[in-house]
C-alpha positions as CSV (number, residue, x, y, z in Angstrom):
1,M,-0.9,-1.2,-17.0
2,A,-4.7,-0.1,-18.9
3,Q,-4.6,3.8,-19.6
4,T,-8.1,5.4,-19.4
5,T,-8.8,8.4,-21.4
6,N,-11.4,11.2,-20.0
7,H,-12.3,11.8,-23.8
8,D,-15.8,13.4,-24.7
9,S,-16.0,11.9,-27.0
10,K,-18.3,13.7,-29.0
11,S,-16.2,16.9,-28.8
12,G,-12.9,15.4,-28.4
13,K,-12.2,17.1,-25.5
14,M,-10.2,16.1,-22.8
15,S,-10.1,16.3,-18.6
16,R,-7.4,19.4,-16.4
17,S,-6.4,16.0,-15.2
18,E,-5.2,14.4,-18.6
19,A,-4.1,17.3,-20.0
20,G,-2.1,17.6,-17.1
21,R,-1.4,14.7,-17.2
22,K,-0.4,14.2,-21.6
23,G,1.8,18.1,-20.4
24,G,4.7,15.7,-18.0
25,L,4.3,12.8,-19.5
26,T,5.7,15.2,-22.8
27,T,7.9,17.2,-20.6
28,K,9.2,14.0,-18.5
29,R,10.0,12.7,-22.6
30,R,11.6,15.3,-23.2
31,H,14.0,17.5,-20.4
32,G,13.9,13.7,-18.3
33,Q,13.4,12.9,-14.6
34,E,16.0,15.1,-13.3
35,F,14.8,18.0,-14.6
36,F,11.7,18.1,-12.1
37,G,13.7,17.6,-9.5
38,R,15.9,21.0,-10.4
39,I,12.7,23.1,-11.1
40,G,10.6,21.7,-7.8
41,R,13.6,23.3,-6.1
42,I,14.1,26.6,-7.5
43,G,10.4,27.0,-6.8
44,G,11.1,25.5,-3.1
45,K,13.6,27.9,-2.9
46,K,11.8,31.0,-4.3
47,G,8.1,30.2,-2.0
48,G,10.6,30.1,0.9
49,E,12.7,33.5,0.1
50,T,9.0,34.6,-0.2
51,T,7.5,34.2,3.2
52,K,10.7,35.2,4.6
53,R,10.2,38.5,3.4
54,K,6.5,38.4,3.5
55,Y,6.3,37.8,7.2
56,G,10.0,37.1,9.2
57,V,12.0,35.4,10.4
58,E,9.6,35.3,13.6
59,H,7.3,33.5,10.9
60,Y,9.6,30.6,11.2
61,Q,10.2,31.2,14.9
62,K,6.8,30.3,16.2
63,I,5.8,28.1,13.5
64,G,8.5,25.9,14.3
65,R,7.8,25.8,18.7
66,K,4.3,25.0,17.7
67,G,5.5,21.7,15.9
68,G,7.8,21.5,18.9
69,S,5.1,21.3,20.9
70,R,3.0,18.3,20.1
């Protein structure tokens, strides 16, 4: 597969998406594929705990009933 670049040839700058892709590939090469799974689980756990503290258990009950009624 050919890689396309979004470099601005005059200024040498790259797009935000290209910079993100490049950083992700570098991280994958340094730490391996499993690294993304680990940090994803940590992020999801932290996000869930924050939401629970902010809105309470009732929030989850409410959205659960809402989803179940579809």
